[in-house]
C-alpha positions as CSV (number, residue, x, y, z in Angstrom):
1,M,-202.4,-17.1,141.8
2,P,-204.4,-16.2,145.0
3,F,-207.1,-18.7,145.8
4,R,-210.4,-16.3,145.1
5,L,-209.3,-15.8,141.7
6,I,-209.3,-19.3,141.3
7,S,-212.3,-20.3,142.3
8,L,-213.7,-17.7,141.0
9,L,-212.2,-18.6,137.1
10,A,-213.2,-22.0,138.0
11,A,-216.7,-20.6,138.2
12,L,-216.9,-18.5,135.3
13,A,-215.0,-21.5,132.8
14,A,-218.0,-24.1,134.3
15,L,-220.9,-21.6,133.4
16,V,-219.4,-21.3,129.5
17,A,-219.2,-24.7,129.7
18,L,-223.3,-25.2,130.2
19,P,-225.3,-25.5,127.6
20,A,-226.9,-22.2,125.7
21,A,-230.4,-23.8,126.7
22,A,-228.9,-24.5,130.1
23,Q,-228.0,-20.6,130.5
24,A,-231.2,-19.3,128.9
25,K,-233.6,-18.3,131.3
26,K,-237.3,-21.0,130.8
27,P,-240.3,-18.6,130.4
28,A,-242.6,-18.4,133.4
29,P,-245.8,-20.4,132.2
30,Q,-249.2,-18.9,131.0
31,Y,-251.9,-21.0,132.1
32,Y,-255.6,-21.0,130.6
33,V,-258.3,-22.6,133.2
34,S,-261.3,-24.2,131.5
35,L,-264.6,-24.5,133.7
36,G,-267.7,-25.9,132.6
37,D,-270.0,-28.5,131.0
38,S,-269.5,-31.1,128.3
39,Y,-268.7,-28.4,126.1
40,A,-266.2,-27.4,128.1
41,S,-264.6,-30.7,128.2
42,G,-265.2,-30.9,124.3
43,Y,-267.5,-34.3,124.2
44,Q,-268.3,-35.5,121.1
45,P,-271.1,-38.1,120.5
46,T,-268.8,-40.4,118.0
47,T,-265.9,-40.3,120.1
48,G,-266.0,-39.0,123.9
49,N,-263.9,-36.1,124.9
50,D,-261.0,-36.4,122.5
51,G,-259.0,-33.6,122.6
52,H,-261.2,-31.8,120.1
53,G,-262.8,-29.4,122.0
54,F,-262.5,-25.7,122.0
55,A,-260.9,-25.3,124.8
56,Y,-257.9,-27.7,123.4
57,Q,-258.1,-25.5,120.2
58,V,-257.8,-21.8,122.0
59,P,-253.7,-22.5,122.3
60,G,-253.4,-23.0,119.0
61,F,-255.2,-19.5,118.2
62,A,-253.8,-17.7,120.8
63,K,-250.3,-18.2,120.2
64,K,-251.2,-16.4,116.7
65,R,-251.5,-13.6,119.2
66,G,-248.3,-14.1,121.2
67,Y,-249.3,-16.6,123.9
68,R,-247.8,-20.0,125.6
69,L,-250.6,-21.0,126.9
70,K,-251.0,-24.3,128.7
71,L,-254.4,-25.7,129.2
72,V,-256.1,-26.8,132.7
73,N,-259.3,-28.3,132.2
74,F,-261.6,-29.1,135.6
75,G,-264.8,-29.3,132.7
76,C,-267.1,-31.5,133.8
77,G,-269.7,-33.5,131.6
78,G,-273.6,-33.2,132.5
79,A,-272.7,-29.8,134.9
80,T,-275.2,-27.6,135.9
81,T,-274.8,-23.5,137.0
82,T,-275.8,-25.6,140.4
83,S,-273.3,-28.6,140.3
84,L,-270.4,-26.5,139.9
85,L,-270.6,-24.4,142.7
86,K,-271.9,-27.8,144.5
87,Q,-271.1,-30.9,143.5
88,K,-268.3,-32.5,144.7
89,G,-265.9,-34.6,141.9
90,C,-266.7,-35.3,138.4
91,P,-266.2,-38.6,136.6
92,R,-263.2,-39.8,135.0
93,A,-265.5,-40.4,131.5
94,A,-266.8,-37.0,131.9
95,R,-263.6,-35.3,132.2
96,G,-261.6,-34.2,129.4
97,P,-257.8,-35.3,128.5
98,S,-255.3,-34.4,131.3
99,S,-257.5,-32.5,133.6
100,P,-257.2,-32.4,137.2
101,D,-258.9,-34.9,139.3
102,Y,-261.1,-32.9,142.1
103,S,-262.7,-35.6,143.9
104,K,-262.4,-33.9,147.0
105,T,-263.8,-30.9,146.3
106,T,-266.3,-29.2,144.0
107,Q,-265.3,-27.7,140.2
108,I,-265.4,-24.3,141.3
109,T,-262.9,-24.9,144.5
110,A,-260.7,-26.9,142.8
111,A,-260.6,-24.1,140.1
112,E,-260.0,-21.1,142.2
113,R,-257.3,-23.1,144.2
114,F,-255.6,-23.7,141.1
115,I,-256.1,-19.9,140.3
116,R,-255.1,-18.5,143.3
117,A,-251.9,-20.9,143.4
118,H,-250.9,-20.0,139.9
119,R,-252.1,-16.4,139.8
120,R,-249.3,-14.5,138.3
121,N,-249.5,-16.8,135.3
122,V,-252.7,-17.4,134.8
123,K,-253.9,-15.2,131.5
124,L,-257.0,-16.5,130.9
125,I,-260.1,-17.7,132.0
126,T,-263.0,-19.9,130.1
127,V,-266.9,-20.4,131.7
128,S,-269.0,-22.5,129.7
129,I,-272.2,-23.6,131.3
130,S,-276.2,-22.8,131.6
131,G,-277.2,-25.1,129.0
132,N,-277.7,-28.2,130.7
133,D,-280.1,-25.4,133.3
134,V,-282.3,-24.9,129.9
135,T,-282.4,-28.4,128.2
136,K,-285.8,-29.6,129.8
137,C,-287.4,-26.6,128.6
138,A,-287.1,-27.8,125.0
139,R,-289.1,-30.7,126.2
140,V,-292.2,-28.9,127.5
141,P,-295.3,-27.6,125.6
142,L,-294.7,-24.7,123.0
143,A,-297.0,-22.4,125.3
144,E,-295.1,-22.9,128.2
145,V,-290.9,-22.8,126.6
146,A,-290.9,-19.1,127.4
147,T,-292.0,-19.5,130.8
148,C,-289.5,-22.1,131.5
149,V,-287.0,-20.7,130.6
150,G,-287.3,-17.5,132.8
151,D,-287.6,-20.0,135.6
152,A,-284.4,-21.7,134.4
153,L,-282.8,-17.9,134.4
154,D,-283.5,-17.2,137.7
155,G,-281.6,-20.0,139.0
156,I,-278.5,-19.3,136.2
157,N,-278.7,-15.6,137.2
158,A,-278.1,-16.5,141.0
159,N,-275.7,-18.6,140.2
160,L,-273.6,-18.3,137.8
161,S,-273.4,-14.3,139.7
162,K,-271.5,-16.4,142.3
163,T,-269.3,-17.8,140.3
164,V,-267.9,-15.0,138.0
165,K,-267.2,-13.2,141.5
166,R,-265.8,-16.2,143.0
167,L,-263.4,-15.7,140.0
168,R,-263.0,-12.6,139.5
169,K,-261.7,-12.7,143.2
170,A,-259.3,-15.2,142.9
171,A,-257.8,-14.0,139.7
172,G,-257.2,-10.6,140.4
173,R,-258.0,-7.9,138.2
174,K,-255.5,-8.9,134.9
175,P,-256.7,-12.4,133.5
176,K,-258.8,-12.4,130.6
177,L,-262.8,-14.0,132.0
178,V,-264.5,-14.9,128.7
179,G,-268.0,-16.6,129.1
180,I,-269.5,-18.5,126.0
181,T,-273.2,-19.4,125.1
182,Y,-274.0,-22.4,122.7
183,P,-275.0,-22.7,119.4
184,D,-278.8,-22.8,118.8
185,V,-278.7,-26.3,117.9
186,I,-282.6,-27.3,118.4
187,L,-283.1,-25.3,114.7
188,G,-281.6,-28.7,113.9
189,G,-284.8,-29.8,114.7
190,W,-285.7,-28.7,111.6
191,V,-285.1,-31.9,110.2
192,R,-285.9,-34.2,112.8
193,P,-289.0,-35.2,113.5
194,G,-291.2,-33.3,115.6
195,G,-288.5,-31.0,115.8
196,R,-290.0,-27.6,113.4
197,D,-292.3,-26.4,115.7
198,L,-289.5,-25.4,118.2
199,A,-287.0,-24.4,116.0
200,A,-287.9,-20.7,115.4
201,P,-288.6,-19.7,119.2
202,S,-285.7,-20.8,119.9
203,V,-283.9,-18.2,118.6
204,T,-285.7,-15.9,119.9
205,V,-285.2,-17.7,123.7
206,F,-281.3,-17.6,122.8
207,K,-281.2,-14.0,121.6
208,D,-283.7,-11.9,124.1
209,L,-283.3,-14.3,127.0
210,I,-280.5,-16.3,127.5
211,N,-277.9,-14.8,126.0
212,P,-278.6,-11.5,127.4
213,A,-279.1,-12.7,130.8
214,L,-275.2,-14.7,130.1
215,K,-273.5,-11.2,129.0
216,K,-274.8,-9.3,131.7
217,Q,-273.3,-11.7,134.5
218,Y,-269.6,-11.9,132.7
219,E,-269.6,-8.0,131.7
220,S,-270.7,-7.8,135.7
221,V,-267.1,-8.7,136.2
222,H,-265.2,-7.3,133.7
223,G,-264.9,-9.8,131.7
224,S,-265.9,-10.9,127.9
225,F,-268.8,-12.5,126.3
226,V,-268.9,-14.4,123.2
227,D,-272.1,-14.6,121.1
228,V,-271.8,-18.3,119.9
229,T,-275.3,-18.4,118.4
230,A,-274.9,-15.4,116.2
231,A,-271.0,-16.7,115.4
232,T,-273.0,-19.8,114.1
233,G,-275.8,-18.7,112.1
234,A,-278.7,-18.9,114.5
235,Y,-279.5,-15.6,113.6
236,T,-279.9,-15.7,109.6
237,P,-283.8,-15.6,108.9
238,L,-285.0,-18.7,108.1
239,T,-286.6,-17.9,105.2
240,E,-283.4,-17.2,103.5
241,T,-282.8,-21.1,101.9
242,T,-280.1,-23.5,100.9
243,T,-279.6,-27.6,99.9
244,L,-277.8,-29.3,102.4
245,A,-277.0,-33.1,101.7
246,P,-279.3,-35.8,103.0
247,Y,-282.0,-32.7,103.9
248,G,-282.4,-31.1,100.5
249,E,-283.7,-27.4,100.4
250,I,-283.7,-26.1,104.0
251,P,-282.9,-23.3,106.1
252,V,-279.4,-21.5,105.7
253,A,-279.1,-21.2,109.8
254,V,-281.3,-25.0,110.2
255,A,-277.9,-25.9,106.9
256,D,-275.5,-24.3,109.3
257,V,-276.3,-25.5,113.1
258,C,-276.5,-29.2,110.7
259,K,-272.8,-28.5,109.7
260,L,-271.1,-27.4,113.0
261,T,-272.8,-29.3,115.8
262,W,-274.3,-33.3,115.6
263,Y,-277.8,-32.4,116.5
264,C,-279.6,-33.4,113.0
265,A,-277.7,-36.4,112.3
266,R,-277.8,-37.7,115.7
267,G,-280.3,-35.9,118.3
268,D,-277.1,-34.6,120.2
269,I,-276.7,-31.0,121.2
270,H,-272.9,-31.2,121.3
271,A,-270.7,-29.6,118.4
272,R,-268.4,-30.9,116.0
273,T,-264.3,-30.8,115.7
274,S,-265.6,-27.5,113.3
275,G,-267.8,-26.3,115.3
276,Y,-265.4,-25.9,119.1
277,R,-263.0,-24.4,116.8
278,V,-265.4,-21.3,116.0
279,I,-265.8,-21.2,119.6
280,A,-261.8,-21.6,120.0
281,K,-261.8,-18.8,117.4
282,L,-263.9,-16.4,119.6
283,V,-262.5,-16.9,122.6
284,A,-258.6,-16.5,121.6
285,A,-260.0,-13.3,119.7
286,K,-260.8,-11.7,123.3
287,L,-257.4,-11.9,124.2
288,P,-255.3,-8.6,123.7
289,R,-252.3,-8.8,120.9
290,K,-248.5,-9.0,122.6
């Protein structure tokens, strides 16, 4: 038998002997890149960044739409639209589980580098930012809230415009880019000492100022925006009431924020696992079905 034929038969025999799993082509990874603040890292006051944040729940909901997403989370607790662009590094305690260490660069640059290096395989990018830019406005006199938020929005618009443009340039047009807003946790002040006066105005601030500004920036780069404020019940008229222990009869909108966030119970702005689940579902719903 010719030597060449013997070699060919030997090669075929070796191939047949391989396990079926080894012969199958390994599917390409599908990456989901998360940027932003403590909502992105998934912080909760009782457990810290415990892996129950919305970014960690998105892959499960995305699987139902045909995706096998692997999360790469650059989110950093305390981040603002300015620090995302300019601050190098993020303390380990402020990052989510299994998050990359980018101690020598900024959050945006670290994310850009990853996206460029895996451009063909990045399917989803989310951004949760701006909350820490406006939290100071909850501490000013009521008459000054609108002015404070307006001033903060000037910086948010300028910084977020740079952020989304850089992300879109790094990723190209194909990956889904989704920006989120927040539950109106200030509504929870209804059940806390001295917080009721800000509850109603806070809804107007989200609905008429913050959310339209965020929506405009994300859509400017062909991204999507999810109105978490609406999805968590904030726009329900405060005249509609329900009963919720231990607070008694309160507006439905307040009850919703009490159940989905920690603000009523602890004065903490972060979502509970159930609140993060609402956000995760909204994000996953933006992905086209496969």
